[in-house]
Wavefront OBJ file of the C-alpha trace (Angstrom):
o trace
v 59.065 14.748 123.085
v 61.332 14.770 120.051
v 64.791 13.360 119.373
v 67.246 13.337 122.268
v 70.933 13.790 121.665
v 73.953 14.529 123.814
v 75.063 18.141 123.492
v 78.304 17.329 121.714
v 76.432 15.357 119.022
v 74.339 18.235 117.705
v 76.617 21.085 116.521
v 75.188 20.843 112.986
v 71.635 21.285 114.263
v 72.668 24.319 116.302
v 74.350 25.827 113.222
v 71.152 25.256 111.221
v 69.072 26.974 113.870
v 71.435 29.950 113.933
v 71.322 30.110 110.144
v 67.537 30.369 110.317
v 67.885 33.312 112.689
v 70.333 35.073 110.367
v 68.084 34.476 107.375
v 64.983 35.692 109.167
v 64.872 39.233 107.714
v 64.911 37.782 104.217
v 61.553 36.078 104.549
v 59.857 37.872 107.441
v 56.618 39.676 106.668
v 56.809 39.135 102.916
v 53.990 38.667 100.466
v 53.981 35.428 98.500
v 53.972 37.343 95.186
v 57.237 39.135 95.920
v 57.919 42.178 93.735
v 54.706 41.662 91.784
v 52.506 42.223 94.827
v 51.471 45.695 93.594
v 49.757 44.051 90.615
v 47.323 42.090 92.775
v 43.636 42.644 92.167
v 41.007 43.115 94.826
v 39.985 39.458 94.367
v 43.480 38.082 94.928
v 44.054 36.199 98.175
v 45.946 37.954 100.941
v 48.943 35.806 101.836
v 51.228 36.748 104.688
v 54.392 34.895 105.656
v 55.899 35.451 109.070
v 58.820 34.213 111.091
v 60.213 34.926 114.508
v 62.565 33.297 116.945
v 62.351 33.186 120.730
v 65.060 32.274 123.205
v 64.502 31.634 126.907
v 67.291 31.123 129.424
v 66.429 30.354 133.017
v 68.218 29.632 136.276
v 66.507 27.435 138.860
v 67.660 27.511 142.481
v 66.373 24.648 144.659
v 66.394 23.872 148.369
v 66.603 20.038 148.510
v 64.341 18.288 150.995
v 66.262 15.215 152.145
v 63.328 13.741 154.053
v 61.161 13.627 150.908
v 60.111 10.186 149.700
v 61.303 11.242 146.238
v 64.716 12.526 147.326
v 67.626 10.706 145.710
v 71.101 11.472 147.060
v 72.687 10.471 143.724
v 70.744 13.248 141.972
v 71.110 15.959 144.600
v 71.069 19.392 142.944
v 70.516 22.919 144.221
v 71.028 24.732 140.914
v 69.850 24.092 137.355
v 69.928 26.138 134.192
v 68.046 25.594 130.967
v 67.931 26.996 127.426
v 64.736 26.808 125.377
v 64.769 28.123 121.810
v 62.004 28.136 119.186
v 61.617 29.338 115.619
v 58.137 30.139 114.299
v 57.500 29.952 110.556
v 53.939 30.477 109.336
v 51.977 31.411 106.261
v 48.375 32.579 106.383
v 45.904 33.206 103.580
v 42.926 35.498 104.176
v 43.372 35.033 107.954
v 41.785 31.569 107.645
v 44.080 29.074 105.918
v 47.320 28.534 107.776
v 50.488 26.464 107.777
v 52.671 26.707 110.867
v 55.988 25.153 111.903
v 57.560 25.795 115.292
v 60.673 23.674 115.886
v 62.375 23.822 119.276
v 65.617 22.895 120.924
v 66.006 22.783 124.686
v 68.396 21.427 127.237
v 66.885 18.881 129.596
v 65.932 20.315 132.951
v 67.693 17.690 135.047
v 70.477 16.893 132.555
v 71.635 20.174 130.995
v 74.412 18.432 129.045
v 71.721 16.772 126.916
v 69.510 18.459 124.362
v 66.040 17.716 123.031
v 64.959 18.644 119.515
v 61.403 18.503 118.196
v 58.351 20.556 117.285
v 56.239 22.588 119.684
v 53.771 22.998 116.829
v 53.540 21.769 113.234
v 50.081 21.877 111.681
v 47.978 22.985 108.744
v 44.504 24.443 108.694
v 42.476 24.877 105.532
v 38.919 25.687 104.492
v 36.798 23.215 102.578
v 33.783 25.513 102.319
v 32.970 28.900 103.847
v 31.997 27.270 107.146
v 33.768 23.927 107.001
v 37.491 23.554 107.708
v 40.005 20.889 108.647
v 43.034 21.079 110.927
v 45.713 18.424 111.379
v 49.109 18.168 113.026
v 50.640 19.155 116.355
v 49.079 22.256 117.896
v 48.671 24.047 121.212
v 44.970 24.295 122.096
v 44.371 25.066 125.758
v 40.650 25.009 126.457
v 38.441 25.222 129.525
v 37.880 28.005 132.044
v 39.740 26.678 135.089
v 42.541 29.037 136.087
v 44.825 26.374 137.575
v 43.497 23.140 136.066
v 40.751 22.588 133.485
v 39.273 19.065 133.763
v 37.087 19.634 130.678
v 40.165 20.051 128.465
v 40.334 16.441 127.281
v 43.119 17.167 124.775
v 45.563 18.229 127.504
v 45.044 15.742 130.340
v 48.830 15.422 130.749
v 49.468 19.176 130.892
v 52.270 20.186 133.262
v 50.484 22.300 135.896
v 53.608 23.531 137.676
v 55.950 24.445 134.820
v 54.366 26.689 132.203
v 57.462 26.513 129.988
v 56.448 22.987 128.999
v 52.916 24.118 128.122
v 54.360 25.462 124.864
v 54.408 21.989 123.343
v 51.220 21.003 121.571
v 49.382 17.714 121.041
v 48.940 15.790 117.789
v 45.362 15.557 116.527
v 43.155 15.995 113.462
v 39.713 17.625 113.432
v 36.942 18.672 111.067
v 35.287 21.947 112.164
v 31.989 23.568 111.238
v 31.401 27.202 112.196
v 27.895 28.538 112.829
v 27.033 32.180 113.460
v 27.614 32.005 117.213
v 28.679 28.404 117.751
v 30.999 25.723 116.420
v 31.279 21.940 116.371
v 34.227 19.711 115.550
v 34.810 15.981 115.089
v 38.356 14.728 115.471
v 40.814 12.010 116.413
v 43.615 12.045 119.000
v 46.133 9.285 118.219
v 48.035 7.390 120.871
v 51.445 7.632 119.253
v 53.474 4.459 118.705
v 50.350 2.363 119.334
v 47.644 0.882 117.141
v 44.738 2.896 115.766
v 42.193 1.522 118.245
v 44.154 2.949 121.184
v 43.466 6.493 119.925
v 40.473 8.601 120.930
v 37.487 9.769 118.912
v 36.910 13.411 119.870
v 33.943 15.781 119.830
v 34.409 19.478 120.511
v 31.705 22.164 120.498
v 31.043 25.603 121.919
v 28.934 28.714 121.757
v 27.095 31.397 123.711
v 23.611 31.066 125.204
v 21.963 33.865 127.231
v 25.345 35.452 128.116
v 26.801 32.077 129.138
v 29.908 30.887 127.283
v 29.743 27.104 126.944
v 32.431 24.632 125.868
v 31.781 20.916 125.448
v 34.201 18.066 124.783
v 33.758 14.297 124.650
v 36.126 11.429 123.886
v 35.641 7.716 123.371
v 38.413 5.134 123.591
v 38.505 1.346 123.685
v 39.907 1.013 127.218
v 38.803 4.292 128.828
v 35.342 4.281 127.217
v 33.508 7.629 127.298
v 34.670 10.870 128.922
v 32.608 14.078 128.824
v 33.855 17.559 129.735
v 31.941 20.819 130.019
v 33.003 24.375 130.869
v 30.571 27.229 131.507
v 31.386 30.818 132.400
v 29.556 34.127 132.651
v 30.248 37.714 133.644
v 27.680 39.288 135.948
v 27.988 42.965 135.219
v 31.422 44.378 134.503
v 33.376 43.014 137.463
v 32.274 39.580 138.620
v 32.719 36.301 136.728
v 31.775 32.760 137.748
v 32.706 29.487 136.094
v 32.466 25.720 136.340
v 34.838 23.337 134.599
v 34.128 19.617 134.947
v 34.431 16.170 133.476
v 32.999 12.755 134.148
v 34.725 9.588 132.958
v 33.400 6.045 132.674
v 36.734 4.464 133.663
v 39.994 5.610 135.217
v 42.601 6.942 132.802
v 46.174 5.756 132.508
v 49.009 8.253 132.993
v 52.723 7.706 132.567
v 54.299 6.585 135.875
v 51.017 7.029 137.728
v 51.612 4.283 140.275
v 49.771 6.339 142.908
v 46.457 5.316 141.307
v 47.043 1.811 142.673
v 46.568 3.222 146.178
v 43.289 5.054 145.468
v 39.819 3.811 146.320
v 38.669 4.095 142.702
v 39.150 0.906 140.738
v 40.095 0.826 137.075
v 36.551 0.096 135.843
v 34.790 2.675 138.074
v 33.561 6.072 136.983
v 34.724 9.316 138.569
v 34.234 13.080 138.415
v 36.684 15.961 138.412
v 35.403 19.537 138.666
v 36.341 23.129 139.414
v 33.981 25.782 140.806
v 35.288 29.331 140.879
v 35.006 32.999 140.210
v 36.979 36.165 139.518
v 36.538 39.724 140.656
v 37.949 42.427 138.409
v 38.958 45.463 140.447
v 40.309 47.258 137.381
v 41.295 46.413 133.824
v 44.567 44.802 134.944
v 43.882 43.861 138.572
v 41.965 40.683 139.464
v 41.390 38.220 142.282
v 40.325 34.623 141.625
v 39.239 31.784 143.906
v 38.493 28.168 142.954
v 37.495 24.948 144.687
v 38.870 21.823 142.987
v 37.477 18.330 143.558
v 38.868 15.133 142.043
v 37.087 12.178 143.576
v 39.549 9.792 141.930
v 42.396 11.405 143.881
v 44.030 10.082 147.019
v 42.525 10.489 150.478
v 44.731 11.374 153.452
v 45.237 7.721 154.415
v 45.855 6.693 150.804
v 48.492 9.418 150.494
v 50.335 8.026 153.508
v 50.336 4.526 152.045
v 51.547 5.782 148.669
v 54.408 7.903 150.018
v 55.558 5.122 152.344
v 55.615 2.798 149.350
v 57.767 5.271 147.404
v 60.050 5.777 150.400
v 60.740 2.058 150.618
v 61.133 1.487 146.888
v 64.247 3.414 145.895
v 63.960 2.511 142.202
v 60.792 4.605 141.922
v 62.347 7.760 143.325
v 62.689 10.821 141.135
v 63.703 14.402 141.777
v 61.281 15.692 139.155
v 58.738 18.109 140.624
v 55.124 17.089 140.264
v 53.260 18.005 137.091
v 49.777 17.200 138.422
v 47.798 17.116 141.654
v 47.318 13.858 143.556
v 44.756 14.650 146.271
v 40.980 15.038 146.250
v 40.094 18.528 147.430
v 41.938 21.796 146.871
v 41.542 25.537 147.087
v 43.287 27.725 144.521
v 43.598 31.486 144.955
v 45.384 34.097 142.870
v 45.814 37.864 142.971
v 47.188 39.437 139.804
v 48.120 43.061 139.201
v 49.686 44.848 136.232
v 49.135 48.383 137.563
v 51.230 48.336 140.731
v 54.582 48.577 138.922
v 54.878 49.971 135.374
v 55.398 47.311 132.680
v 55.363 44.617 135.363
v 53.011 41.753 136.150
v 52.764 40.878 139.849
v 51.087 37.626 140.826
v 50.554 35.809 144.107
v 48.959 32.346 144.000
v 48.365 29.447 146.393
v 47.192 25.855 146.012
v 46.088 24.167 149.259
v 45.339 20.468 149.697
v 42.363 20.638 152.064
v 42.730 17.084 153.365
v 46.379 17.141 154.430
v 46.779 20.964 154.811
v 49.893 21.046 152.653
v 50.265 23.905 150.166
v 52.401 25.585 147.536
v 52.586 29.376 147.266
v 54.155 31.211 144.335
v 55.157 34.851 143.956
v 55.877 36.061 140.434
v 57.219 39.284 138.930
v 57.339 39.610 135.149
v 58.935 42.780 133.800
v 58.603 43.538 130.100
v 60.688 46.656 129.369
v 60.285 46.310 125.586
v 58.111 44.397 123.146
v 60.845 41.828 122.550
v 62.374 41.305 126.009
v 60.985 39.982 129.283
v 62.484 39.116 132.675
v 60.561 36.739 134.910
v 61.338 36.090 138.580
v 59.254 33.616 140.556
v 59.617 31.868 143.878
v 57.615 28.839 145.053
v 57.352 27.438 148.574
v 56.215 23.816 149.083
v 55.075 23.296 152.653
v 53.563 20.344 154.504
v 54.196 17.551 156.981
v 55.667 14.160 156.141
v 53.459 12.037 153.860
v 51.522 15.052 152.554
v 51.260 16.081 148.920
v 53.381 19.233 148.918
v 55.390 18.182 151.957
v 56.884 15.348 149.895
v 58.022 17.506 146.963
v 61.828 16.949 146.822
v 62.499 20.694 147.094
v 61.034 22.832 149.861
v 61.390 25.959 147.728
v 62.512 27.035 144.289
v 63.523 30.349 142.742
v 63.378 30.708 138.960
v 64.957 33.572 137.019
v 63.977 33.553 133.361
v 65.190 35.811 130.549
v 63.284 35.808 127.272
v 63.948 37.525 123.965
v 61.872 37.484 120.784
v 63.752 38.205 117.561
l 1 2 3 4 5 6 7 8 9 10 11 12 13 14 15 16 17 18 19 20 21 22 23 24 25 26 27 28 29 30 31 32 33 34 35 36 37 38 39 40 41 42 43 44 45 46 47 48 49 50 51 52 53 54 55 56 57 58 59 60 61 62 63 64 65 66 67 68 69 70 71 72 73 74 75 76 77 78 79 80 81 82 83 84 85 86 87 88 89 90 91 92 93 94 95 96 97 98 99 100 101 102 103 104 105 106 107 108 109 110 111 112 113 114 115 116 117 118 119 120 121 122 123 124 125 126 127 128 129 130 131 132 133 134 135 136 137 138 139 140 141 142 143 144 145 146 147 148 149 150 151 152 153 154 155 156 157 158 159 160 161 162 163 164 165 166 167 168 169 170 171 172 173 174 175 176 177 178 179 180 181 182 183 184 185 186 187 188 189 190 191 192 193 194 195 196 197 198 199 200 201 202 203 204 205 206 207 208 209 210 211 212 213 214 215 216 217 218 219 220 221 222 223 224 225 226 227 228 229 230 231 232 233 234 235 236 237 238 239 240 241 242 243 244 245 246 247 248 249 250 251 252 253 254 255 256 257 258 259 260 261 262 263 264 265 266 267 268 269 270 271 272 273 274 275 276 277 278 279 280 281 282 283 284 285 286 287 288 289 290 291 292 293 294 295 296 297 298 299 300 301 302 303 304 305 306 307 308 309 310 311 312 313 314 315 316 317 318 319 320 321 322 323 324 325 326 327 328 329 330 331 332 333 334 335 336 337 338 339 340 341 342 343 344 345 346 347 348 349 350 351 352 353 354 355 356 357 358 359 360 361 362 363 364 365 366 367 368 369 370 371 372 373 374 375 376 377 378 379 380 381 382 383 384 385 386 387 388 389 390 391 392 393 394 395 396 397 398 399 400 401 402 403 404 405 406 407 408 409 410
């Protein structure tokens, strides 16, 4: 997550970040050979250095739900604001070798007087031979074909599903890649930071196209979790209709931070389980689509198990937290989304819903994203969490939220 400091303790870091912004024109889009670039021969490598900065400011309006098992009167809030700034510095040679640094600073969502500093991305990628390359560091790699959740994406099992702002931060890994004509295979390692080597995961990643099917395969092996295999397959049928499946099977249950709800599930630690998404998209026009998915996680909580879990939380005040959920807890869901970029000029309109089929609770989100220029965007979204007591979305500590986000790229 990076270093955490109180806001008054970091003026020097803020000055440094501002200095980088001021200095940006001096090193943006420059060739590594400077004034001698005109003397390059046709065989000389093409090296491009780039930099840009992005700043996001958002206001979050909440409607507290006092009856929620997670509601804490001492942390009651109905308004939050947050600043999230990043600076991208990269250098690429021949579009293949790359070094990239992307430091960030952001105020904490629930404690805006505190600031977090770290790296969203910091990695290098280099060729060993024409087809063989290595990549190492912290990088964003979102894989899979699920539109809401992708179980086959074994690198991002802890991805925040409900706050896309936090999907900017990558994961640390190293991987050796080999590229074929229409396929690739990679062998890598995902460390478990601050733990011993054996707690990390060996990682296989492969993909390619077969008979118009796009196929992605991932597999991990770890001492405690044993083997996990993920596969994603998608295909367009004609020009308008696409179908996909995104799934994983795991030999044992995985550990997640603060995942006490797993203690209430029917799946024991040493049992296997499956998690899969079946769905499709219909493309009405180039920028107008409708998608529908069925999500099944047989390691999730049943209706009765949900009740037991939420009652436990309700009676154990020390476990309460106002943080909105970053994952789904139940077993069976329907996800639907309509997206249109033609209705209003320069504006993305989206309407999506996630429904827990066992307890009939749901969250619906309406989003408008207006991009008047190439460097500015305004995003307005509103989410409604509805459900009875002891249901997944009925226990979210806010019955609705409205988020206004302003973003500028320099």
